[in-house]
Structure formats: C-alpha cells, structure tokens
N, C-alpha and C positions, 0 to 999 in steps of 0.2 A: 305606664301598663294598664289594661283598662281590666277592669274583673267584677263581676254582678254576682250577688248568690241566688240560687234559684227562690220560688218565694215559696216552693212547696219539696217537703223532705228529699231529700236526691234517692236514687235507690242505688248508687254507688258511690265511696267515697270522692267527698271533693278534696282535687287535690290543693295542695298548699301552694302560695302566691309563690313565685317566680322568686321569691328574694331570699324567703322560708327553707329554698327545698336544700340547700348547702347542709343540712341533718337530719335528712331524711335518709332511707336504707341505701344498702351497695345500689338496689336499681337505680337510684338516681346518680349512681356517681360523674354519668357525663354530664350531669348537670350542675354538678360540683364543681367540674373544672372549667365548664364556661364561668360559673359567676367569681372563682378564683380568679381569670383572667378578668374580670372586670374590677375584681377589689384592686385588681393588681397594674391597675392603671393602662395596662396593654393595649394601643391604640394601632397596632399591626394590621392590618385588614386583611392581609392573607392567614394569619393568624388566627384571626374572628372567624373566617371562613371555614378553615381546618376544624378548629373547635364546635364550632357549629355542625359541620357534617359530623363529626366522631357524637357530638352528642346526640343529634338525628340514625345516624347507624346504631349506635346503642341501644338506644327503644326503640328501634323499629325491629332489631332482635331480638327483644325480649316479649314485643308486641305479635313478630312472627308466631315465635314458640306458644305464645297465649290462643294464636287462630290456628296453630297445628291440634292443642286439645282440645277448644272448641270453647275456651275461658272464655264468655266475653266481658266480664269483670274485668281482668287484667289488659284486652284487647283495647278495654277503651279507656284504661290508665294510662298504660305503654302508649295509645298513639294521642292521646289528650300531651303527655309529658313530648311526644317527638313533635309532634306542631309545635310545641311552644319556645322551642330552635327557632320560628319563622317571627316569632315577638322583638325581636334585634331591630336596634336602628342605626349598628355600628359598621352594617356592611352596605356599598354602592348596587346601585339596582342594578351593574350588572353581576356583582359577587351575590345578590341575593336572588337572581332569577337562578344561579347554579341552585342553588340552597332547595328552592323553593321546589326545582325540577325534580331533585329527589326524594321530597318530601312529595308532592303529584303521584310518583312513581309507585311510593307504600301507600299513599288514599284509593290507588284503582285496585291494590291487591286487597284491602279494606273494604271498599264496595262490593267485590266479591263474596266476602264472607260475607258481609252483611245480605247480601241475595241467598245463600246455603239456610244463612238462620232462617228467614222467614219462609223459606222452605221444609225445613226442621219444626216449623209452629211459634215460631216467635213474631209478636202482634210487630208489625211495622210502626204501630201507634205511638205503640208503647215504646220502641225506639228512639221514632220521631221527640219524643218527650225526653229519655233518658237521657239521652247524648248532652239536651240541654242546660242538664246539670254540673256540667264543666266549670272548674273554680275562673279560667280566662278564659275569656271573651272570642279570641283569637280561634285556639284550640278548637271551643265550643263550635264556632260557627263553619267552619274546616269540618266539623263533622256534622253537622245540624245538614249544612249542603252534601257533604257526600250520600249521609243516611236520607236527603231528600231527594235523588237522583233516582236512588230503590224505591222509595214510596211513589215516584210519578210511575218506575215502570207498576208498578205494583195495580195501580189503577182503582184505589180504595178510597181516592181520593181526585178531583179535578185536579189536571196538571196546572190549572188557571191558580186558584189558590198554594198550592206547596210553591209553585214559581213566586205568586205575588207573598207570600210567605216571607220568603225567602232573603227576598232580594231588598223587602224593608227590616229585615234584620242583621244585611250587612250595614246599616247605618253606626251602628254599633264601634267601626272602624271607623277610626276619623284620621289613623295617622298616613299621606297622601302612599308611599311605597308598600306599605302592606295591606294597606286598602285596597290600593290599586293589583294587587297579587291577588287577593280574596277575590277579589270580583271577575276578575280575569277565570279563575277557578268554577268562577259558579256561571258565569257563562261558557266557558271549557264542557261543564257536566253538564248544559240544559240546551245545551244545539242542536241538538238533536231528540228535544221531547217534549217541544213548542207543539204547543196547542195550532197548527198549520192545519190548512186545508189540507185533507187526503192525508192529513197523520196519522198513527194511530190512537195516538192522544185527542182528535180533534172532538170539543166538547158541542158547546151548543150554536147558533146562528152566530154571535160574534163571537166566536172564538177567535178569530183572526185579531180582532181589536184587540183582544189581552194577550197574545203572543210580542205584539207591536207594544201594547204600552207595558211589555216584562221588560223588553230589548233595550226599550226608549229610556226608561226608569234607568236600567241598569247603566245605559249610554251617559247621560246626564250624569251620572255621583259620580261615577269614572272619570269624566272630565273636568267637575269640580274637586276631587282631588289631584288630577294630575297640573291642574294651575296651579293650585296651594301650593303644590315646591315653588314655584318660582318666587314666592313670598315668604317662604324661611329660610333663617341662617343670613349670615354677612353679606351688605352687598357688593364686597370685595371678590365673592365665591359666586357671582351670579354667574359665570360663562362658565363655572364647573356645573352647575344646578343647569345652568341649559344641555349642554352636554347629554347628564344624566337623563333629562325629560323627555331628548328627542329617541335614549333608548329605549324608554319605557311608550310611545308614542304608539306602538302596532298595539299593544292590549287596549287601548280605548277605539284604536280603527275597527281592530275585530268587532266590534258592538253593528257597527255599520255596514259589515261583508255578509253578518249573519242576518240583519235585517234587508240584505238586499236577495237571500237566498228564498226568503221567507213567498210559499208561493203562492198566497193568498191577499198579496199587497202589488194588486190592480196599480195603473193608472190614473184613477181616482182617489184613493186612499193613500197613494203616492203624493198625489199633489196637495191632498186636504190635510193631512193627517201627517205623514212621515218626514217630508221635507221644511214644514213650517216648522216643525218640533223641533226639527236637528236646524233647523238656518237658525233659528232662539234664543238655543244654548251657545251655541258658534257666534251670532254676536253679541247676547247677553256678559260670554267668558270677557273679553275683553283682553283677549290675549292674545298676542302676537304669533304665537308657536302653533297655538293650537287653532288658531282660525285660519292660519292657512296651512296645518294641515289636514284639518276637517273639510275643509273645503275642496282639497286635493280629491280628499278620502271621496266626495259622495261623485266627484266626476270622474272617477276612476272604476268606483262600485256597483252603479247604475247605470240603467240600460241609455244608450246614445235615444231611443225614441221616448225617454221622461226626460231626456235631458230638455229636447226637442220642444216638449207640448208643455214644460213648465219654464221655459227660458225666463220667459219674465220675473217669474220669483225669484230664480237663481242668482237672474241677475243685478233683481233690486237689492241681492244683501252685499252687493261688492262694496258699493258707496259706504257702507255703514261699517267698513272694516276699520280695524285700527291702520292710520298713514303707513308704518309702519312693515306692513304686512308685504310678501311681493306677490300684490295681487295680479302682475302679469306675466307670471306664469300661470297662476289659475289659470286665467283668462286664456291664456296660449293653450294651455294642454284641452281646454273647454273648447274650444273653436279646431283645436287638432282633431280631436271625438267625433266632432259633428261631420268635419269637411272627409272626413274617414265615413263616417254612416255615410253622409251625402253619394261616395263616390262606390259605394257598396254595391249602390241599386239605383236605377234611373228613378225606378217606382216609389223612392220614397221621398224625389224631391217636390212633387206637389206640396207635402207638408210642409218644408220650410217657408214656400211662398204662403202657406193658410197661417205662420204664426207670426212672417213679417219675419225674420232670424237677422235681417241683414239690418235693416233699422232697429231692432232689438240693441244687438250687440255693436252697431256703430253706436248708437246713444249712450248707451253703459261706458263702453270706453271712455267718451267725452266724458263724464260724470265723475268716472273713477278716474281719470287724470286733473279734470276742475275740482275734484275734493283733495287731489295730492299735489298743491302747485313744489311742493318738496323734488317731486318725483324725477330721477336723473333721467336726461334724455333717450338714455340706452332701451330702459322701460316702456317710455312713450313709441318709442320708433319699434319695440319688439309685439305692442300690443298690434299694432299700424300693419306690421307685416305680420304678424299669424292673422288679420280681419282679411287685410287679401290675399291671402291662400287660400281661407274659406270662401272668400267672395269669388273667386277665382273657379272654384270646385262646384259650389252652390249655382252661382250664375256665370257661366265664361261666354255668355252672351250677351249681359249687362256692362259694356265699357264704362259706360257712366257711374257703373257703385264704383269699378275700380278707380277710376279718376277720382272720384269724392273720397276715396280711403289714403289715395298718394295725396290729394289737397289738405284731408286733414294735417296731414304728414307735416304737408309743407307750412302750412301755420305753423304748425308747433316749434319744427326747425327756425323760420322767422323769429320767433320771441326769447328762442334760446341763444341767434346768432352763429357764430363760429365752432363744427364740433371740432372737439377734441378728444374726446375718449376713441379710441378703439373698436371699443365693445359693439359700442354706436354706428361705426361707422361699418363694421361688416352687418349690422340689422340694416343699415341702409341697405348695403350689396344684396342684401339679404330678397330688401322688398322690392328693388328692382330688375332682380335677376328673375322673379316668380311670373311675370307676365310671358317672359323670354322661353320658359319654362313648360309654361302650360301650353302658349299657342304654337312657338316653334317658329312665330311671326315675327320678325323688327319692325313688317311693318304695319301688324297691330299696335303693337306698341307705341309705333309713330303716333298713334291715335290719343293716345291717352295726352291730354296739354298738361297736366302737373308734371309728368314722366321726366322732362327735364330739369324743373324747379325742382327736384328731388335730389337731384343728379347735382346741384351745384354744388350740395352744404357736404362733397365729396373732399376727399383734402389730393393734392397730386397726384400722391402714385396711387391711392385705391379708384383713382378718377380714371387713373390708365388702366388699371386692372378692368373695372367694367367697362371702358370700350374696347379691350382685348373680349372677354365675356357676351359683345353684343357682335364682332367683329366672327368668330367663334361659332355663336347663333346663327348670323345669315351664310356662313360658310357652308356649314354643316345642315343648312337645310335648304342651301342654293335658290336663295330669296331673289328675287332681282330687281331693287329701287329704280324703279323706272318714271318718277315723276320727280320734279326738280323741288315743288315745294319736302317735297317727304327727304330726299338726297342733301337739302338745308338745313331739316330737324334731326337726320340720322349725325352731320358734320355737326351739330351742335350739341351731342350727346359725347363727340369722338372729340372733343379740345384740347384733353388731356393728352392726345398722340399727338394730333397736329399742332401744337403751339404749344410753346415756354410760357407756364405759371409768369403774371407779373413777381420780380421782387423776389424770384426764384432764381440762385446758382448753384445747386447743389450737382456735386459728382454722376453721372451719372455711366453703369456700365457697358461699355461699348459693345456686347454681345448682347446685351439684353434689348439695349437702341436699334440694335438693327432688325432685331426680330420684331421688335412693335413695329416699327418703320415699313415691312415688308409687311406685315398685317393688313396696313394702311391701304401699300399699292396689292394687294389682291381683293380689297376692298371696291379699290375702286377701276376694277378689272367688271365686277359685275352690277358698276351703272349704266345701264343699257335698256335705250326705247327702240323700239323700230320707226317711230312715226323724227322724220327729223325734224318739225320746230321744237318739239320738247327735249328730244336727247338736246338740241344746241344748248336751249336754256340748263339742262343736268352740262354741258361743259363748261358752262358760265359758271355755274353756282361751282364747280370743282375747284374752277381755276381758283376764282375767288376763296379759297377754304385753300389751298392750300401753299400759296403766293404769303398766307401768315405765319407758315412751320419755321423761317428761319433760314438761311442757310448752310444749314447743318441734316435737314430734313430733302430740302427740293429735291438733291441727288436721288432719294427713294423714290419719290410723290410723283416729277414730273415726265419719267418713261413713263410707268403705267398711266400717267392721263393721254401722250400722245398715242400710246397705240388702243389704247380705249375708244379714243376720236378718230382713229382709222380701221377700227375691228372691222373684218369680215367675215362670213356671210353674217345681217345687212349691216352695209355701210353709208352712214349719215354722207358723206362725201358721194357716197357713188348712188345714191340714191339722188342727190341733187343733180348729179350727172348731166351737162348737156342745157341747165336754165339758162335761158338766157335774164330771165328777169324772176326776179324771187318770190316762189309760189305764195309767200305766206306773206306778202308784202313792207316787209325788214329787210331794208340792204346790209342787217347784221347777220344773214342765214344765208349768205350767199355762198356759194366752193370758196371764191377765191378769200370772203372777208374769213370766212370756218381755216382758210391756212394761215394768214394773219394773223388770227388770233393763238394758233401755234407759234407761229416764226417768232411772236413777241413771248411766247411761255417758254422756250427756248434758248432763246436770248437772255434770260434771268440766269440762266449756268452761265454765265461767261461771268458774271459778279460774285462766282463764290469764290475760285475760279474751278469749273471744270470742261476744258472745250473739248476733248476725249469724248465726254461724255454728247456733248451740243454737238459735236460734228456729226455722233450717229443718228444722234434726230432727225437734224438735217436732212442726211438720204434716204432715210427712212421716208420725210414725209415729201421728198422729192420721188418717192420710188410710189406714194400716193397719188401725187401731184401728173405721174407718166402713166397710171392705168386713168384717171380723169381725162386725159387728154388735155391739159392744161399746160403749155411749154413754157409760157414764161415765169408762172410759178415753181413749176421742174428748174427753169433754168435758174431764179432767184433765190432757191434752196441750194444748189449744188454749189451759188455763188459763196452765199454764206459758209457753205464747208469750205471752199478754199480759200477765201479769206481767213479762218481759224487753222485753215494749216501749215498758213504763212506765216501768222502775226502772234499764234500763237502755242502751237505744241512746238518746243525747241527740241524735247528729248530723242535721240537718233529710234530708239525707239520703235518709241508713240509713235512717231515720224512714220515707219514702216509699215506699225500698224493700219495707218490710216489712213495711207495709198491704197495699200489694197482694199481696203471697205472703196474710197473712192473708187478704184477701177472695176471691182467687182460688181458695184450698182449701174457706174456709167454704162457697163456693157451690157446690162438690162434695159437700157433706156430705149423707146423707142418715138418719146413724142418728138423730139429735136429735129429739128430742121438742120440742110447740110451746115450753115454757117455756125447754129451752136453748136453742133455736134463736133467739128472739128476746131474751133475754139476749147471748147473744154475735152479732147483728148490730146491736145496739144498744151495744154496746160498740166498733164498727167503727164504724158510721155517727158515734159520739160524738167519737174518734179523728181521723176523717177531718175534722170543721169544727173542728179543734185544728191539724193543720197549720201550721207559720210560713208557707209564700207560700200567697198566693191561687189561684196556677197547680194548687199541688200538691194544696190543700183542692178546688175544684172537683173535678179527675180522680179526686179520691178518692172524690168524695160522689155521683158519675156513676156509678162502678166500683161503690156502694153497691146501687144499683139492684137488679142482677144477683140479687143477694143475694133479693130478694123476684117474684124469675119465671127457675123452673128448667121448661126446656121439658120432660125426663121426670117433672115430679113434676104433677102439678094441683094437690096442698094446699100448693103451695110459688108460687102464681104471685095474687099480689096487686098488683093493676094501680095502685091508686090510691098505694100506699104506694112505686112505682114513678117515678108520675108527681109524686107530692112529693122524691124526690130529686135526677130531673131538675129541675125548677122553682129548687129549693134551690142549684141547680149552676149554673142560669142566673143566679139572685141575684150568686152569689158573681162570676160571672166580670164580668156589671154594673158590681161593687165593684171588680173588678178595673181594667178599663178606667179606671173614675173615679180608684181609684190612678195610673195610668199617665197622666191626662191632668194630673194635679194635680204628678204628679212632672216629666214631662217638658216641659208642656205642648204635648200632643199629644196623641191619639187611638191605644189603644193596639191590637196587635194582636188579630185578628177570630179567630182560632185557636181559642181555645178554647169560642167562639158552633160552628163546623163541626163539630167534634167532639160538640159536646151536639145538634150537629142527626143526624149521625148514629146515635148512641143513640137520639132520637126515633125515626129513620128505622127502626131495628131491629127497638121496638119496639111500631110501627105492624108492621112486614110479621109480627112475631106474631101479630097482631091481639088488640094490651089494645085493650081499649076506652077506657080512659081517655086514650089519646094519640090524639087529634083528629088532621083536617085541618086543620080550623083552626089549631091549635097548631104544625101544621109549617111552613103555606103561612105565619105568621106571625114563624116564627122563618127563612124563607130571607127574607123582606119584613128583618127587625131586620141580619142580616148580610147581606144586598145594600145596605141604606144605610149601614152604617159603613163596608164598602167604597170606597161614592162621597164620604163624608165622606174617606178616606184621599188620594184622587185627589186631593181637592179641597183640601187641607192642603198646608202647604209640604212634611211629612214623605214619604221618598221611599216608594213603596208593596211591600209585602208579596209577593214572587212566591209564595214556600210559601204564604200565605195563598190566594193566587190561585187554585193547581195544589190544591189542596188544595177549596178551593171548587168548578170547574171539571168535578174525578175527581165530586163529590158531586152533583153535575146530571147527569153522564153515567150515572149509574147508576141515577138516578132515568127518566134518558130511555128507559136500555135497560127497567125494570121495566116501561113502561107498553106498550113494544111485546115484549115477551114472551106479553103477554096472558094468561088465564085469570082465575083468582081473585086475585091478586097483580097483574095490569096493571091490574083494573079499582079495585081501592083507592086503584093509584098513580096513575090519572086523575084525583085530584078534589087532584092537586095539582101548585101553578104551577112553573114555572123561569121564571129571567129570561130565555129564550130567549122562553117563548111572548107 
C-alpha cells in the first residue's frame, strides 16, 4: 500500500498508516475489524467484502455527521478512512466493483459538500492543496479528483490544467485493479468538464487538443494497468485472470466512448491524432484480449463516415495484431457497419468508390489470412462471407467483385482440402446464400463462375440443404431458366439432390427424400423456353442429368420431365407441328425425334421397375402425338402401353386402373385411321373380358361402349357396337349375380345393373337409335324385381344401391319435367312411382 508524506506541513492531521490504525480511537473500529480479519488469515472473499462494506459504512456515518456540522477537518479525516477500504487486494474485480460503487455514492455527497464550502467562502485552491496531505495515496487521489471536479466547475483555473494535473497524479497508483477504478472515477467526474468546443469550459483555440490529450493519456494508462493484470499471479490461474479482465474491460472502453462524444473531434483530427494514437497503444500492448476488445470498440463507437475515410489506417493495423486475436470478428463487424452505412442512403455510395473500399478490404483480408497461417478455415470463410455481403450492398452491379471474393475463398478452400468443420460449413452456406438473397435471381448467381467451385466443398447433407435453398429461391421469384447452358450450370449446383455421392451408403429418411425429389420435380417444371431449338437443348440437358439419379429418383424426375416437354401453351411439339423438314438443319429436333427421346426416357422406368407409371406416361405421350396429328407415333405409344399391360402388370387392381386409363385415352384419340383404331379398340375390349373379377369385367366392358360413340366425331358413332357392349355387360352382371348366389346363398348386389342402366340412359339421351325405350324399361323392371327379391330374402337390404337407384329415377323424372326434345324422349320411360 503506497503512501507519501506532504512536503509541507499538513493543515489537518495526517492519518495513520493502515497497518497501525488498530490502536487508534473508537472512530477507527471498522478498520480494526478489517485488520483483525487480515491477521486471522481469513481468505473468504464474501467475508472480506462484508468487512470492507462495514468499515466503509462506519466511516461514512462519521463523515455524514461531520458534513452536517460543516466540520471540514473531520469530514476529510473520515472520508479518507472510508476510502482506505478501497486499498484492499483481497477482492476480485466483481466484488471490488460493489465496494467501489458504495464509495462512489459517498463521494458524490462529499463533492456537494465541497461545492457548498466554496460558496461559504472556503478557498477551492487551498482545499485542492489540503486534500493532498492525506497519508495514503489512494484516498488522497480519490479526494483530489473529487475536489478537482469542484475546482474545474469554479473556473478559477483552466480546466485543461486541472485535468492534466489529475491524470498525472493518478500515476501514483500502479496496482491494476485499484488503478483502473481510480482512473475510471477520474473519467466519470471529468466527462462533462472537458474543454470541448461549445462547452462552458472551452478555453483557447487549441482547447480540443487538450481534451483529447487528457482522454488519450487516461486511456493509455488504464490499458497498461489492464494488460498488466494478465502477467500477475501463477500460470495456473490464467483462465481466472482472463475472466477478471473481461469483467473490467468496459472501464477501459469508456474512454473511447468519451472520445467519440467530443464535439471538437472532426475527421481531420480523428485521422491525424486520435486513431493513430489509439492504434499505436493497441498494437504495442501485444495483448490478445485488449487488442480484440479495443479494435471492436473503435468500430462500434466512432462514426461510419470516419471508418470509411480512415479505412487504410484501420486495416493496416490488423496484420500487426497478435495471431491469436479473433480478427475475423473484428473485420466482419467493420464490414457489417459499412454495409449498413451504404444501405442507409444512395448518396454515400460515391464515397465508397472514392476510397476504393472493396480493394482495401479485399487486400486487408488477404494480408490477415497470410499473416495467420494457422487461422481455422471457419475464420477465413467468415471473412470472405462478410466481404461478399459488403460487396453486394455497396457494389451490387459489380458481379466481377462478387466472383473475385468467391474465387479467393475457393483458393483458400483448395489449400485446406476437405472441410469437416460444421461451423465452416455453415459459413460456406451463408456465403453462397448471399447472392441469392441480394439478387432474388438464380440466373444472376449462375453468372458467378466460382459459385459452383465453392459449393464443391460442402458435405453431402449440406449440399442438399444448399440445393433446396436454391430451388426455394427459384420458386419464390418464379424464375424461368431458359437457356441450356444455364440449366446445365444449375444442375451442377443441384448434384446433392440429383444423385448419390460416391462411396456413401447413408440411411435417408423416406419423407425427407420424397420432399427433396418433389422439389427437383417442381424445378424441372420451371425450365421452359418458347424457342423450339433452345427448348430441345434444355430437354437434352435435363434428361442427361436426371438419368444419373439412379432407380430411386427416376420415378420422381421422369414424369415432370415428360410433362414439361409436352407443356402447353406454348408447346415445343406443337410449334414443330406439320414441319416436314427440320427448321434448324438438325434431325434431332424434329417432332418425331422428340417423341423418340421421350420414349427412350420412359423405357428407363421399366428397369426400376415401375410399369404402371410408364404406362401412364406412354398414354400421355400418345395423346400429345394425337394433338400433333402424328398417327404412327401415337400408335407406337399405345402399342408400348399394351405391351406393358400384358407383360408387366399382373396385379388385378393395377390392371383395372390401367385398363380404364387406356379406354379413357383411346376414347379421346382422333388421329387414328379405321384400321388402327379397330385394332386398338379390339384389344381394349379383349382385355376387359379377361379381368379376374366379374364386377371389374362388367365395368370395363360398358366403359368400352364409349369407344364406339364419340360426340364430336360423326364417323365414330356406331350405335350397334355400343349396344353389343352394354348387352355383354348385362350378361356379365347377371353371371356375377349367379356366382354371388352360389357362393353366399343369397342374391348379390344390384349395383352393377344400376350402373348399366345409367349407361343406357346416357346413350339413349345421345339419340343412339339402337338403345330403345323398351330396353330401358326392361332394365328398370329387372332392377326393381331384383331389389324386391333382396328385400324379401333374409339378407339385409343394400342402402347404397337403394340410394343409387332412387337418384337415377329422380333424374328420369327431372328430364321428363324439363320438356323439349329430351323431355319427349324420356316420357316413354316408366318409373317405379308411375
């Protein structure tokens, strides 16, 4: 504990040294309590704090009593004893702060007393000299700062002289914690008394220089004390010391905040004086914690405009910092602030161009990475990600800048090899996502040649995530990728979703896999170009890419490829309709060859196998060929569908579904001549009669009736063959009834008869002369009889069949009441109600 004697005779008794005060009068009992604890060797910090607070409060009580009686001598004595509690070395910074704040509150009351004393005629100059006679230096300096605050307010001396004296005198405390809090107190009481421009304490023309010099000197000394803490104590307590230092860092940083509030500091003074002095102290202290924190303080407290105009100086200090300093965070925060500054107003963008901000930042990052060869890849990618974000905000039109950043990142990744750090991977995703978020257009991102190079360093799962992000961007902005080279570049980015990685056999969640492939399917639908030649090139690129996906992906990707190729309007196939010669001079782009490409693509599904899906796509292509009047092509697709039906589809339910698809598609075809249509129709009716279950046979057969009656084609209205199909359906329904009766011992359901009745009514309404009213009435009578037999039998009635029949009869009644030609035809049909 330092102490010094005043060279002149003190005007009040010098206090006894701390170690001797145990023998003094009762007024010093708190000190005796503290000293006794020291003697007993009690090292419990909580007890030391309690003892210190007790001693402080005890002396504060006597100080207040002296203040109330205007007893200056006792006020100074007890305030000095109160402040002596701050001389302890037993408390951690956190606990010491609690003790300090209690003393601080008391000092504010003492300062008010000093002000009143000066009003009552006490000389502030004499008071300023008087407090310097205190026996211990720490209480002496606290009192000196308190009186100094009043001295400056009195304006009996220039503020700069008093501040200079105070900041120099504080050098007497070299204990790190005690010195930091003392200088923090000095900073606190002087911040509103600096000789700043416009301040009531403003002095000569160079007054701002004095204010800046005071704050800088105090900052320098505080930083030295703060750094010295790191080197005191055994090495095993390094972690504890670092924690304590972090608790005290704001005491040092407040000086920079005070500097930023000085009105007289303009850009020139900041560039020529403030920043160089601060950076010099930061670099020379060679302390990791101090360098990181203080660099961050500079970035946070000073204006963005100043950072921009002094970018070269600020960045020049970065490579000089200790290798262990987290420089990536410092530079990232700097670029973030500059990015926000650029986004705040378009008027500031010329300033960025004037100072060549991008080049300076790019060079600085390169030097930092070069100066720190051991920097983790996460740190390097973070720097490039921040630089890219800055570039996209400040120079959105300079794609070459963005590509240059990606290229630098790619080179760094090359030197490292495979990236296994999860944090680095996330930063790569952030880097790649930045252009998508800025431009909202994948087409622009595809112009960046280094974009896919960087994406190569993502692991399989992250590559999928990034590919999904790209697809979502395309969907959100309805982006159309309309050129083959861009489609190829896009699929290069989508490799994670398009095919399995080599040497990987990871279990994939089925739901996640479906969602991923559905995303790819939606993407394929966006690949459209109105130009036939370019669209065919796109088709070839897409087909090439999806064929690498393997059997598990093809059922998801081939259907959208087929439908995208046949999409209308406009349709590539329809644009080429009727062209005998290829307009591009290349046989590969004729309509027939396009259908051949689709045929070859669909055939791949048979290797999976997925015959039902292939059959659906064959029928879809047949219908497209029908629209382009390509009869041979349409017939070939139908032939392929029939072969699949016969050879690959064996499940009875799948056969029923496939056969109804065939019948429905064939009914819509108009391109076939008589011979081809009869062949296909004959096959379809033959398949219908061979279905396993009688009800399925019945429904397929009466469905075939529509093949012989097409409303908009007079040459496809063969009423006789329609009647043959319906009569055959009746026979099959009757056979189904008999089988049901033999198997169950009761009459089977009449639903099939009601369905056939509805088909009779349909063709009767279409004026098919072979469907007579007698045939309809006979069928109604048959159904009625069957329903009555069901009611009289032991089996329960079928509510569904009864409701179906009732609805059919209501329809007949409705048509009768409708009137007109249709009404006249329906008048002859009898119902149960009649």
